PAKOL-605867 format. One record per residue: z, y, x of N, C-alpha, C, O in turn; residue in three letters; residue number from 0. Coordinates in nm, 3 decimals. Example, Ala and Ser with C-alpha at 12.3 -4.5 7.8 and 13.67 -1.06 7.14 Angstrom:
BEGIN
PT      npz      npy      npx     capz     capy     capx      cpz      cpy      cpx      opz      opy      opx  residuo  num
PT    0.780   -0.569    1.319    0.780   -0.450    1.230    0.780   -0.330    1.320    0.846   -0.332    1.424      ALA    0
PT    0.708   -0.225    1.285    0.714   -0.106    1.367    0.787    0.003    1.290    0.804    0.114    1.341      SER    1
This chain:
BEGIN
PT      npz      npy      npx     capz     capy     capx      cpz      cpy      cpx      opz      opy      opx  residuo  num
PT   -2.277    1.097   -0.417   -2.184    1.090   -0.488   -2.134    1.081   -0.651   -2.174    1.148   -0.746      UNK    0
PT   -2.050    0.993   -0.647   -2.006    0.970   -0.838   -1.971    1.139   -0.870   -1.920    1.217   -0.790      UNK    1
PT   -2.018    1.174   -1.022   -1.938    1.235   -1.056   -1.802    1.254   -1.096   -1.731    1.158   -1.067      UNK    2
PT   -1.748    1.346   -1.151   -1.592    1.343   -1.191   -1.533    1.450   -1.271   -1.613    1.544   -1.271      UNK    3
PT   -1.456    1.472   -1.321   -1.441    1.549   -1.402   -1.270    1.482   -1.479   -1.247    1.408   -1.575      UNK    4
PT   -1.177    1.560   -1.372   -1.049    1.460   -1.445   -0.948    1.607   -1.448   -0.983    1.719   -1.414      UNK    5
PT   -0.812    1.563   -1.502   -0.703    1.703   -1.503   -0.633    1.684   -1.385   -0.648    1.571   -1.338      UNK    6
PT   -0.548    1.771   -1.312   -0.451    1.777   -1.214   -0.325    1.710   -1.261   -0.321    1.664   -1.375      UNK    7
PT   -0.253    1.703   -1.205   -0.091    1.707   -1.242   -0.036    1.817   -1.305    0.076    1.805   -1.354      UNK    8
PT   -0.103    1.936   -1.313   -0.077    2.004   -1.454   -0.146    2.005   -1.570   -0.122    2.064   -1.676      UNK    9
PT   -0.247    1.923   -1.532   -0.317    1.934   -1.669   -0.478    2.016   -1.657   -0.564    2.028   -1.744      UNK   10
PT   -0.477    2.052   -1.552   -0.577    2.194   -1.522   -0.723    2.087   -1.469   -0.704    1.997   -1.387      UNK   11
PT   -0.847    2.112   -1.524   -0.927    2.038   -1.536   -1.029    2.073   -1.371   -1.054    2.189   -1.339      UNK   12
PT   -1.064    1.983   -1.308   -1.108    1.975   -1.196   -1.225    1.909   -1.190   -1.218    1.790   -1.220      UNK   13
PT   -1.358    1.963   -1.153   -1.511    1.929   -1.161   -1.542    1.879   -1.056   -1.489    1.941   -0.963      UNK   14
PT   -1.618    1.776   -1.016   -1.663    1.751   -0.898   -1.814    1.884   -0.871   -1.869    1.898   -0.761      UNK   15
PT   -1.856    1.969   -1.004   -1.949    2.045   -0.974   -1.845    2.138   -0.849   -1.892    2.182   -0.743      UNK   16
PT   -1.723    2.151   -0.884   -1.700    2.281   -0.809   -1.730    2.263   -0.656   -1.740    2.364   -0.586      UNK   17
PT   -1.746    2.137   -0.601   -1.761    2.137   -0.507   -1.878    2.105   -0.437   -1.897    2.048   -0.329      UNK   18
PT   -1.996    2.180   -0.565   -2.117    2.127   -0.509   -2.184    2.236   -0.375   -2.146    2.352   -0.362      UNK   19
PT   -2.308    2.155   -0.268   -2.329    2.185   -0.189   -2.276    2.231   -0.049   -2.331    2.287    0.046      UNK   20
PT   -2.113    2.172   -0.078   -2.026    2.174    0.055   -1.976    2.066    0.108   -1.973    1.982    0.018      UNK   21
PT   -1.926    2.011    0.229   -1.897    1.884    0.243   -1.783    1.844    0.188   -1.685    1.897    0.241      UNK   22
PT   -1.748    1.738    0.065   -1.639    1.710    0.008   -1.553    1.573    0.086   -1.615    1.479    0.135      UNK   23
PT   -1.426    1.582    0.088   -1.346    1.485    0.138   -1.300    1.409   -0.027   -1.242    1.493   -0.096      UNK   24
PT   -1.312    1.290   -0.090   -1.210    1.254   -0.209   -1.083    1.121   -0.113   -1.084    1.033   -0.028      UNK   25
PT   -1.022    1.171   -0.177   -0.912    1.083   -0.144   -0.830    1.021   -0.248   -0.746    1.093   -0.303      UNK   26
PT   -0.841    0.888   -0.285   -0.753    0.782   -0.333   -0.620    0.796   -0.301   -0.589    0.752   -0.190      UNK   27
PT   -0.529    0.845   -0.369   -0.390    0.826   -0.260   -0.293    0.804   -0.444   -0.331    0.809   -0.562      UNK   28
PT   -0.151    0.780   -0.367   -0.033    0.783   -0.472    0.093    0.846   -0.374    0.100    0.896   -0.262      UNK   29
PT    0.186    0.814   -0.481    0.358    0.884   -0.408    0.386    0.754   -0.369    0.396    0.748   -0.246      UNK   30
PT    0.403    0.645   -0.425    0.552    0.549   -0.419    0.435    0.409   -0.247    0.493    0.327   -0.175      UNK   31
PT    0.287    0.439   -0.243    0.243    0.341   -0.156    0.304    0.393   -0.004    0.293    0.507    0.041      UNK   32
PT    0.371    0.280    0.063    0.431    0.321    0.209    0.301    0.374    0.308    0.298    0.465    0.391      UNK   33
PT    0.194    0.277    0.262    0.039    0.367    0.348    0.061    0.490    0.355    0.090    0.552    0.457      UNK   34
PT    0.041    0.560    0.186    0.033    0.684    0.196    0.131    0.757    0.249    0.116    0.852    0.326      UNK   35
PT    0.245    0.708    0.201    0.375    0.787    0.251    0.377    0.803    0.394    0.437    0.907    0.423      UNK   36
PT    0.339    0.747    0.484    0.351    0.697    0.608    0.239    0.849    0.663    0.271    0.915    0.762      UNK   37
PT    0.137    0.877    0.597    0.013    0.978    0.667    0.051    1.132    0.565   -0.005    1.238    0.597      UNK   38
PT    0.132    1.128    0.465    0.134    1.226    0.382    0.125    1.352    0.451    0.031    1.432    0.452      UNK   39
PT    0.280    1.356    0.529    0.235    1.522    0.597    0.139    1.517    0.747    0.146    1.584    0.850      UNK   40
PT    0.065    1.424    0.712   -0.062    1.457    0.829   -0.151    1.486    0.778   -0.224    1.556    0.847      UNK   41
PT   -0.203    1.456    0.635   -0.277    1.467    0.549   -0.242    1.663    0.461   -0.320    1.726    0.390      UNK   42
PT   -0.119    1.697    0.500   -0.085    1.822    0.423   -0.170    1.890    0.553   -0.270    1.958    0.531      UNK   43
PT   -0.118    1.862    0.700   -0.159    1.948    0.793   -0.362    1.953    0.823   -0.435    2.047    0.853      UNK   44
PT   -0.387    1.827    0.799   -0.523    1.821    0.760   -0.559    1.929    0.700   -0.595    2.025    0.769      UNK   45
PT   -0.558    1.938    0.570   -0.607    2.013    0.444   -0.574    2.159    0.554   -0.663    2.215    0.617      UNK   46
PT   -0.478    2.185    0.555   -0.452    2.342    0.614   -0.545    2.366    0.739   -0.584    2.475    0.779      UNK   47
PT   -0.581    2.212    0.807   -0.691    2.315    0.925   -0.826    2.293    0.843   -0.913    2.379    0.827      UNK   48
PT   -0.829    2.171    0.799   -1.011    2.183    0.742   -1.049    2.226    0.626   -1.166    2.211    0.590      UNK   49
PT   -0.937    2.301    0.532   -0.993    2.383    0.398   -1.080    2.531    0.449   -1.177    2.589    0.399      UNK   50
PT   -0.991    2.560    0.581   -1.080    2.733    0.607   -1.166    2.660    0.669   -1.263    2.730    0.695      UNK   51
PT   -1.179    2.563    0.704   -1.325    2.531    0.795   -1.434    2.525    0.691   -1.532    2.587    0.732      UNK   52
PT   -1.448    2.485    0.599   -1.494    2.452    0.454   -1.525    2.346    0.407   -1.632    2.326    0.348      UNK   53
PT   -1.428    2.253    0.428   -1.454    2.094    0.375   -1.371    2.158    0.243   -1.272    2.232    0.238      UNK   54
PT   -1.436    2.110    0.161   -1.351    2.028   -0.003   -1.303    1.907    0.044   -1.343    1.820    0.122      UNK   55
PT   -1.166    1.932   -0.053   -1.070    1.831    0.009   -0.999    1.813   -0.176   -0.933    1.903   -0.227      UNK   56
PT   -1.033    1.681   -0.247   -0.957    1.665   -0.364   -0.916    1.549   -0.302   -0.979    1.487   -0.217      UNK   57
PT   -0.745    1.504   -0.373   -0.721    1.383   -0.389   -0.720    1.315   -0.547   -0.719    1.384   -0.649      UNK   58
PT   -0.720    1.201   -0.546   -0.729    1.124   -0.707   -0.620    0.991   -0.693   -0.617    0.892   -0.620      UNK   59
PT   -0.522    1.050   -0.813   -0.460    0.901   -0.819   -0.467    0.814   -0.953   -0.442    0.846   -1.069      UNK   60
PT   -0.511    0.686   -0.895   -0.627    0.623   -0.994   -0.507    0.492   -1.043   -0.544    0.411   -1.127      UNK   61
PT   -0.356    0.480   -0.981   -0.258    0.420   -1.058   -0.233    0.404   -1.197   -0.232    0.498   -1.277      UNK   62
PT   -0.205    0.247   -1.234   -0.173    0.305   -1.347   -0.047    0.323   -1.385    0.014    0.216   -1.382      UNK   63
PT    0.029    0.429   -1.426    0.190    0.490   -1.385    0.279    0.433   -1.527    0.400    0.452   -1.540      UNK   64
PT    0.210    0.376   -1.608    0.268    0.324   -1.669    0.367    0.193   -1.648    0.462    0.173   -1.724      UNK   65
PT    0.340    0.114   -1.546    0.346    0.020   -1.500    0.432    0.093   -1.340    0.544    0.057   -1.304      UNK   66
PT    0.360    0.181   -1.275    0.449    0.243   -1.164    0.471    0.368   -1.163    0.390    0.430   -1.093      UNK   67
PT    0.598    0.471   -1.245    0.622    0.525   -1.293    0.600    0.632   -1.146    0.528    0.731   -1.148      UNK   68
PT    0.655    0.600   -1.060    0.620    0.704   -0.967    0.487    0.753   -0.928    0.468    0.779   -0.809      UNK   69
PT    0.405    0.768   -1.004    0.275    0.754   -0.964    0.257    0.852   -1.113    0.140    0.853   -1.151      UNK   70
PT    0.344    0.927   -1.192    0.308    0.975   -1.295    0.289    1.107   -1.261    0.325    1.162   -1.157      UNK   71
PT    0.203    1.173   -1.392    0.152    1.306   -1.300    0.318    1.430   -1.288    0.323    1.540   -1.232      UNK   72
PT    0.405    1.373   -1.344    0.514    1.454   -1.314    0.616    1.433   -1.172    0.707    1.505   -1.132      UNK   73
PT    0.570    1.324   -1.126    0.627    1.329   -1.006    0.518    1.325   -0.879    0.545    1.299   -0.762      UNK   74
PT    0.381    1.360   -0.939    0.260    1.391   -0.867    0.291    1.544   -0.846    0.254    1.589   -0.737      UNK   75
PT    0.342    1.618   -0.919    0.370    1.755   -0.933    0.479    1.772   -0.775    0.458    1.823   -0.665      UNK   76
PT    0.592    1.705   -0.833    0.709    1.706   -0.704    0.637    1.677   -0.590    0.643    1.767   -0.507      UNK   77
PT    0.542    1.536   -0.545    0.474    1.516   -0.462    0.432    1.647   -0.386    0.454    1.674   -0.267      UNK   78
PT    0.359    1.732   -0.492    0.286    1.854   -0.408    0.388    1.930   -0.383    0.401    1.968   -0.266      UNK   79
PT    0.449    1.956   -0.445    0.568    2.055   -0.400    0.638    2.007   -0.291    0.654    2.094   -0.204      UNK   80
PT    0.688    1.892   -0.264    0.746    1.854   -0.135    0.643    1.808   -0.002    0.684    1.792    0.113      UNK   81
PT    0.507    1.792   -0.044    0.442    1.801    0.082    0.378    1.909    0.100    0.311    1.933    0.201      UNK   82
PT    0.392    1.987    0.002    0.306    2.147    0.021    0.149    2.108    0.010    0.083    2.115    0.114      UNK   83
PT    0.100    2.076   -0.082   -0.074    1.962   -0.089   -0.148    2.157   -0.121   -0.112    2.245   -0.200      UNK   84
PT   -0.231    2.154   -0.041   -0.330    2.304   -0.076   -0.447    2.206   -0.153   -0.524    2.282   -0.212      UNK   85
PT   -0.476    2.107   -0.167   -0.621    2.031   -0.223   -0.545    2.023   -0.375   -0.424    2.036   -0.391      UNK   86
PT   -0.656    1.994   -0.498   -0.630    1.925   -0.633   -0.566    1.768   -0.599   -0.596    1.697   -0.503      UNK   87
PT   -0.484    1.743   -0.689   -0.407    1.586   -0.663   -0.493    1.571   -0.790   -0.463    1.648   -0.882      UNK   88
PT   -0.567    1.506   -0.806   -0.602    1.428   -0.957   -0.576    1.361   -1.026   -0.494    1.295   -0.962      UNK   89
PT   -0.583    1.308   -1.145   -0.521    1.185   -1.198   -0.630    1.101   -1.286   -0.705    1.132   -1.379      UNK   90
PT   -0.618    1.044   -1.252   -0.753    0.930   -1.310   -0.679    0.771   -1.408   -0.658    0.652   -1.387      UNK   91
PT   -0.661    0.886   -1.531   -0.610    0.776   -1.614   -0.674    0.644   -1.665   -0.598    0.549   -1.686      UNK   92
PT   -0.790    0.631   -1.683   -0.851    0.582   -1.722   -0.934    0.473   -1.585   -1.022    0.388   -1.590      UNK   93
PT   -0.878    0.512   -1.512   -0.934    0.452   -1.392   -1.112    0.427   -1.358   -1.154    0.344   -1.278      UNK   94
PT   -1.195    0.518   -1.437   -1.312    0.485   -1.469   -1.328    0.555   -1.313   -1.414    0.503   -1.243      UNK   95
PT   -1.258    0.660   -1.259   -1.316    0.723   -1.132   -1.303    0.672   -1.008   -1.368    0.711   -0.911      UNK   96
PT   -1.226    0.591   -1.009   -1.166    0.503   -0.882   -1.318    0.362   -0.899   -1.380    0.316   -0.803      UNK   97
PT   -1.339    0.328   -1.037   -1.424    0.236   -1.009   -1.555    0.285   -0.992   -1.623    0.230   -0.905      UNK   98
PT   -1.592    0.353   -1.040   -1.722    0.460   -1.014   -1.756    0.469   -0.798   -1.852    0.432   -0.731      UNK   99
PT   -1.643    0.525   -0.766   -1.631    0.511   -0.577   -1.613    0.395   -0.552   -1.640    0.351   -0.441      UNK  100
PT   -1.555    0.304   -0.669   -1.560    0.165   -0.561   -1.409    0.179   -0.452   -1.395    0.136   -0.337      UNK  101
PT   -1.328    0.240   -0.521   -1.174    0.264   -0.428   -1.131    0.146   -0.444   -1.141    0.068   -0.539      UNK  102
PT   -1.079    0.136   -0.339   -0.969   -0.026   -0.344   -0.836   -0.056   -0.328   -0.771   -0.154   -0.363      UNK  103
PT   -0.788    0.110   -0.231   -0.664    0.087   -0.181   -0.604    0.249   -0.179   -0.686    0.339   -0.197      UNK  104
PT   -0.508    0.271   -0.163   -0.432    0.381   -0.155   -0.395    0.325    0.038   -0.358    0.219    0.089      UNK  105
PT   -0.426    0.451    0.088   -0.529    0.566    0.076   -0.683    0.502    0.097   -0.710    0.407    0.171      UNK  106
PT   -0.767    0.569    0.023   -0.875    0.534    0.063   -0.958    0.642    0.054   -0.965    0.701   -0.053      UNK  107
PT   -1.029    0.683    0.155   -1.124    0.811    0.228   -1.258    0.779    0.191   -1.316    0.676    0.224      UNK  108
PT   -1.309    0.878    0.115   -1.487    0.927    0.115   -1.533    1.057    0.125   -1.539    1.134    0.029      UNK  109
PT   -1.578    1.096    0.287   -1.626    1.197    0.300   -1.797    1.170    0.286   -1.883    1.097    0.335      UNK  110
PT   -1.787    1.274    0.190   -1.958    1.357    0.148   -1.996    1.451    0.201   -1.943    1.562    0.204      UNK  111
PT   -2.137    1.402    0.272   -2.217    1.550    0.328   -2.239    1.626    0.258   -2.212    1.589    0.144      UNK  112
PT   -2.313    1.810    0.269   -2.323    1.854    0.159   -2.427    1.843    0.061   -2.462    1.922   -0.026      UNK  113
PT   -2.477    1.707    0.099   -2.622    1.680    0.019   -2.565    1.570   -0.109   -2.641    1.527   -0.195      UNK  114
PT   -2.388    1.529   -0.098   -2.344    1.454   -0.184   -2.380    1.264   -0.133   -2.395    1.172   -0.213      UNK  115
PT   -2.388    1.252    0.026   -2.423    1.152    0.005   -2.304    1.108    0.115   -2.250    1.196    0.184      UNK  116
PT   -2.275    1.004    0.125   -2.153    0.946    0.194   -2.153    0.900    0.350   -2.210    0.801    0.396      UNK  117
PT   -2.086    0.984    0.410   -2.131    0.986    0.530   -1.994    0.924    0.623   -1.988    0.907    0.745      UNK  118
PT   -1.915    0.904    0.545   -1.773    0.837    0.609   -1.726    0.754    0.479   -1.746    0.784    0.362      UNK  119
PT   -1.651    0.630    0.536   -1.563    0.575    0.449   -1.469    0.481    0.524   -1.506    0.365    0.542      UNK  120
PT   -1.348    0.525    0.569   -1.277    0.431    0.687   -1.156    0.499    0.633   -1.137    0.566    0.531      UNK  121
PT   -1.056    0.449    0.764   -0.882    0.500    0.773   -0.888    0.629    0.843   -0.986    0.675    0.901      UNK  122
PT   -0.796    0.671    0.833   -0.762    0.774    0.849   -0.728    0.778    1.025   -0.762    0.870    1.100      UNK  123
PT   -0.678    0.695    1.052   -0.647    0.674    1.187   -0.596    0.540    1.234   -0.597    0.474    1.130      UNK  124
PT   -0.563    0.481    1.306   -0.516    0.359    1.316   -0.381    0.368    1.352   -0.343    0.314    1.456      UNK  125
PT   -0.297    0.436    1.273   -0.177    0.437    1.251   -0.132    0.333    1.132   -0.232    0.307    1.065      UNK  126
PT   -0.038    0.278    1.092    0.013    0.205    1.005    0.147    0.191    1.012    0.184    0.178    1.129      UNK  127
PT    0.242    0.189    0.924    0.395    0.198    0.932    0.432    0.057    1.036    0.381   -0.054    1.053      UNK  128
PT    0.549    0.129    1.092    0.560    0.029    1.179    0.460   -0.021    1.378    0.485   -0.054    1.494      UNK  129
PT    0.375    0.003    1.309    0.280    0.003    1.450    0.301    0.059    1.594    0.291   -0.010    1.695      UNK  130
PT    0.337    0.214    1.592    0.417    0.305    1.633    0.251    0.362    1.712    0.241    0.394    1.830      UNK  131
PT    0.125    0.362    1.601    0.075    0.453    1.734    0.060    0.572    1.595    0.068    0.564    1.473      UNK  132
PT    0.032    0.682    1.698    0.058    0.817    1.624   -0.026    0.857    1.526   -0.144    0.828    1.547      UNK  133
PT    0.014    0.954    1.360   -0.089    0.962    1.259   -0.107    1.126    1.351   -0.027    1.214    1.383      UNK  134
PT   -0.287    1.100    1.371   -0.301    1.215    1.374   -0.420    1.262    1.340   -0.465    1.370    1.379      UNK  135
PT   -0.492    1.164    1.247   -0.634    1.162    1.122   -0.718    1.135    1.236   -0.817    1.118    1.165      UNK  136
PT   -0.761    1.117    1.349   -0.822    1.113    1.467   -0.965    1.033    1.385   -1.067    1.094    1.418      UNK  137
PT   -0.984    0.961    1.327   -1.112    0.904    1.297   -1.173    0.967    1.165   -1.291    0.945    1.138      UNK  138
PT   -1.082    1.057    1.070   -1.124    1.146    0.966   -1.169    1.247    1.032   -1.278    1.287    0.991      UNK  139
PT   -1.117    1.311    1.131   -1.098    1.420    1.214   -1.271    1.427    1.282   -1.344    1.525    1.276      UNK  140
PT   -1.299    1.320    1.333   -1.385    1.343    1.392   -1.555    1.347    1.279   -1.663    1.406    1.274      UNK  141
PT   -1.475    1.235    1.203   -1.594    1.250    1.091   -1.596    1.387    1.006   -1.696    1.424    0.946      UNK  142
PT   -1.477    1.457    1.008   -1.550    1.556    0.949   -1.585    1.679    0.973   -1.625    1.768    0.897      UNK  143
PT   -1.554    1.673    1.156   -1.601    1.721    1.268   -1.748    1.749    1.261   -1.812    1.852    1.242      UNK  144
PT   -1.785    1.614    1.284   -1.977    1.596    1.236   -1.994    1.683    1.114   -2.066    1.782    1.111      UNK  145
PT   -1.921    1.636    1.014   -2.032    1.699    0.873   -2.009    1.806    0.898   -2.097    1.885    0.933      UNK  146
PT   -1.897    1.833    0.888   -1.913    1.999    0.897   -2.034    2.075    1.011   -2.058    2.196    1.013      UNK  147
PT   -2.085    1.994    1.083   -2.171    2.057    1.191   -2.327    1.987    1.137   -2.428    1.975    1.206      UNK  148
PT   -2.307    1.946    0.988   -2.425    1.910    0.924   -2.477    1.749    1.036   -2.599    1.747    1.057      UNK  149
PT   -2.435    1.686    1.070   -2.464    1.564    1.178   -2.365    1.456    1.084   -2.264    1.465    1.014      UNK  150
PT   -2.430    1.384    1.113   -2.395    1.216    1.110   -2.284    1.171    1.183   -2.285    1.183    1.306      UNK  151
PT   -2.147    1.099    1.098   -2.022    1.067    1.200   -2.092    0.947    1.308   -2.170    0.857    1.277      UNK  152
PT   -2.050    0.970    1.405   -2.108    0.850    1.533   -2.029    0.739    1.515   -2.085    0.630    1.507      UNK  153
PT   -1.894    0.748    1.507   -1.796    0.676    1.544   -1.814    0.522    1.420   -1.886    0.516    1.321      UNK  154
PT   -1.736    0.434    1.465   -1.776    0.305    1.388   -1.629    0.334    1.281   -1.510    0.361    1.299      UNK  155
PT   -1.708    0.311    1.180   -1.572    0.319    1.019   -1.547    0.210    1.007   -1.620    0.122    0.963      UNK  156
PT   -1.413    0.200    1.055   -1.294    0.114    1.043   -1.220    0.091    0.853   -1.146    0.188    0.834      UNK  157
PT   -1.221    0.043    0.786   -1.169    0.055    0.662   -1.030    0.038    0.648   -0.940   -0.038    0.684      UNK  158
PT   -1.051    0.146    0.578   -0.848    0.192    0.570   -0.801    0.048    0.455   -0.839   -0.035    0.373      UNK  159
PT   -0.646    0.130    0.565   -0.562   -0.019    0.493   -0.475    0.037    0.407   -0.428    0.147    0.439      UNK  160
PT   -0.436   -0.021    0.288   -0.290    0.049    0.243   -0.270   -0.046    0.130   -0.290   -0.166    0.146      UNK  161
PT   -0.228    0.009    0.002   -0.170   -0.082   -0.097   -0.321   -0.118   -0.233   -0.423   -0.053   -0.208      UNK  162
PT   -0.328   -0.188   -0.327   -0.375   -0.208   -0.377   -0.403   -0.105   -0.494   -0.306   -0.098   -0.569      UNK  163
PT   -0.484   -0.042   -0.522   -0.488    0.014   -0.696   -0.398   -0.064   -0.735   -0.359   -0.174   -0.696      UNK  164
PT   -0.349    0.046   -0.864   -0.244   -0.079   -0.964   -0.352   -0.085   -1.095   -0.387    0.004   -1.173      UNK  165
PT   -0.381   -0.197   -1.086   -0.506   -0.166   -1.220   -0.415   -0.168   -1.347   -0.292   -0.172   -1.351      UNK  166
PT   -0.502   -0.164   -1.449   -0.481   -0.171   -1.640   -0.445   -0.337   -1.619   -0.419   -0.407   -1.716      UNK  167
């Protein structure tokens, strides 16, 4: 797993070291993307269930907020309050962390095991805006359950679909 040290939306620094020795889900999200908006409430519910189970969760916003002001730290603080996010929501202003991970879109999910090895990179579930599939997080839940048991996820890893990261 690439290391990171980023400020959250209030300026407090969060480091990947904080999650050492535990499974970690790194989500690249933003505020304005319709794909993220489609799953945002379910992401909050997912965290409510999986944080107490021992999964570390962090979200990173790597979008250029100079060109996309809805993704600014101020708007991120509003999103945290509106969605009830209990996980750190970090600002990757330089976009170096997104590049280190190879993140391509929002949402983009990277699940690492206790040793920091990538165990899952794929979709939250098969729901998309307008496709009538339920937003249940089934793919990410199955992968997270396996990693929390110390196992490798068995499911096919379907890539996430969303808005491209807004690069500088």
